[in-house]
C-alpha positions as CSV (number, residue, x, y, z in Angstrom):
1,M,-9.8,5.6,17.4
2,K,-9.8,8.4,14.9
3,G,-9.5,7.5,11.3
4,A,-6.2,9.2,10.5
5,T,-4.5,7.6,13.5
6,A,-6.0,4.2,12.5
7,G,-4.7,4.7,9.0
8,V,-1.2,5.4,10.2
9,I,-1.2,2.3,12.3
10,A,-2.6,0.2,9.4
11,A,0.0,1.6,7.0
12,A,2.7,0.7,9.5
13,A,1.3,-2.9,9.7
14,W,1.3,-3.0,5.9
15,A,4.9,-1.9,5.8
16,L,5.9,-4.5,8.4
17,A,4.0,-7.2,6.4
18,E,5.6,-6.3,3.1
19,P,8.8,-8.5,3.4
20,P,7.0,-11.8,4.3
21,L,4.1,-11.1,1.9
22,G,6.6,-10.4,-0.9
23,R,8.4,-13.6,-0.3
24,L,5.1,-15.5,-0.1
25,A,3.9,-14.0,-3.4
26,G,7.4,-14.4,-5.0
27,T,7.9,-10.8,-5.9
28,P,10.5,-8.2,-5.0
29,F,7.9,-5.4,-5.4
30,S,7.3,-3.1,-2.4
31,D,4.9,-0.2,-2.0
32,V,7.2,1.5,0.4
33,R,10.1,1.2,-2.1
34,L,7.8,2.3,-4.9
35,L,7.0,5.6,-3.1
36,G,10.6,6.2,-1.8
37,K,12.3,5.6,-5.1
38,L,9.9,8.0,-6.8
39,V,11.1,10.9,-4.7
40,T,14.8,10.0,-4.1
41,R,17.6,7.9,-5.6
42,G,20.2,5.8,-4.0
43,R,20.0,4.2,-0.6
44,A,18.1,7.0,1.0
45,W,14.7,5.9,-0.2
46,P,13.4,4.1,3.0
47,L,12.7,7.2,5.1
48,P,10.7,9.1,2.5
49,G,9.0,5.8,1.4
50,V,7.8,5.1,4.9
51,G,6.8,8.7,5.4
52,L,4.7,8.9,2.3
53,H,3.2,5.5,3.0
54,L,2.1,6.5,6.5
55,A,0.7,9.8,5.1
56,N,-1.3,7.9,2.6
57,G,-2.6,5.7,5.3
58,A,-3.6,8.7,7.4
59,A,-5.5,10.2,4.4
60,F,-7.3,6.9,3.7
61,G,-8.2,6.4,7.4
62,F,-9.5,10.0,7.6
63,A,-11.7,9.5,4.5
64,F,-12.8,6.0,5.7
65,E,-14.0,7.5,9.0
66,R,-15.6,10.5,7.4
67,A,-17.5,8.2,5.0
68,G,-19.1,6.6,8.1
69,L,-17.4,3.3,7.5
70,R,-16.5,1.0,10.3
71,G,-15.3,-2.6,11.0
72,V,-13.0,-5.1,9.4
73,K,-15.4,-6.1,6.6
74,Q,-15.9,-2.5,5.5
75,G,-12.2,-1.9,5.8
76,L,-11.4,-4.8,3.6
77,V,-13.9,-3.7,1.0
78,A,-12.8,-0.1,1.0
79,A,-9.1,-1.0,0.8
80,E,-9.6,-3.4,-2.1
81,A,-11.8,-0.9,-3.9
82,E,-9.0,1.7,-3.6
83,N,-6.6,-0.9,-4.9
84,L,-8.9,-1.5,-7.9
85,L,-9.4,2.2,-8.6
86,L,-5.7,3.1,-8.5
87,W,-4.5,0.0,-10.4
88,P,-4.5,1.8,-13.8
89,G,-1.8,4.1,-12.4
90,I,0.5,1.1,-12.3
91,L,0.7,1.4,-16.1
92,V,2.4,4.8,-15.6
93,L,4.7,3.3,-12.9
94,D,5.8,0.6,-15.3
95,R,7.1,3.3,-17.6
96,I,8.7,5.7,-15.1
97,H,9.8,3.8,-12.0
98,P,13.6,3.4,-11.7
99,D,13.3,-0.2,-10.4
100,R,11.5,-1.1,-13.6
101,H,14.1,0.7,-15.7
102,E,17.0,-1.0,-13.9
103,G,15.4,-4.5,-14.1
104,R,14.9,-4.9,-10.4
105,W,11.2,-5.4,-10.8
106,P,9.1,-7.3,-13.3
107,K,6.4,-5.6,-15.3
108,L,3.9,-4.6,-12.7
109,A,0.6,-4.1,-14.4
110,T,0.2,-7.7,-15.7
111,N,2.2,-9.7,-13.2
112,G,0.1,-12.1,-11.2
113,R,2.5,-12.2,-8.3
114,V,2.4,-8.4,-8.0
115,V,-1.4,-8.6,-8.1
116,A,-1.5,-11.2,-5.4
117,Y,0.9,-9.2,-3.3
118,E,-1.2,-6.0,-3.7
119,L,-4.4,-7.9,-2.8
120,A,-2.7,-9.3,0.4
121,T,-1.2,-6.0,1.5
122,H,-4.4,-4.1,1.0
123,A,-6.2,-6.8,3.0
124,V,-3.9,-6.3,5.9
125,F,-4.3,-2.6,5.7
126,G,-8.1,-2.7,5.4
127,A,-8.6,-5.2,8.2
128,V,-6.4,-3.1,10.6
129,V,-7.9,0.3,9.7
130,G,-11.4,-1.1,9.8
131,G,-10.8,-2.8,13.1
132,L,-9.4,0.3,14.7
133,V,-11.9,3.0,13.6
134,R,-14.4,3.6,16.4
135,R,-17.8,2.0,16.0
């Protein structure tokens, strides 16, 4: 399967896994909500949130395939590396995201539950994208 398509499917798997993984980690945080609430306010955030999340997945999957990466193990490593590289950006989100300002979310950057959630969601994404990209 092409990388971009695999990335979209993996991002959809991530989005579907968010509610149970959030409950398991004990956090209300959601990447789909994070993206959606950055671009719109009110109750209309799910559609743009999902759209942006799927687009990000496609971009990751494309880059994953172009880098010559394949398989679940490489998918896991690549997704967690991306998580680590982008983590400093969470400091900015702590300052600007409406769910932080309105008290719906805890401080993100130093919250162990959010870290656990992010590790789990990236693992789901990485395993799926890696497993779907052609060998």
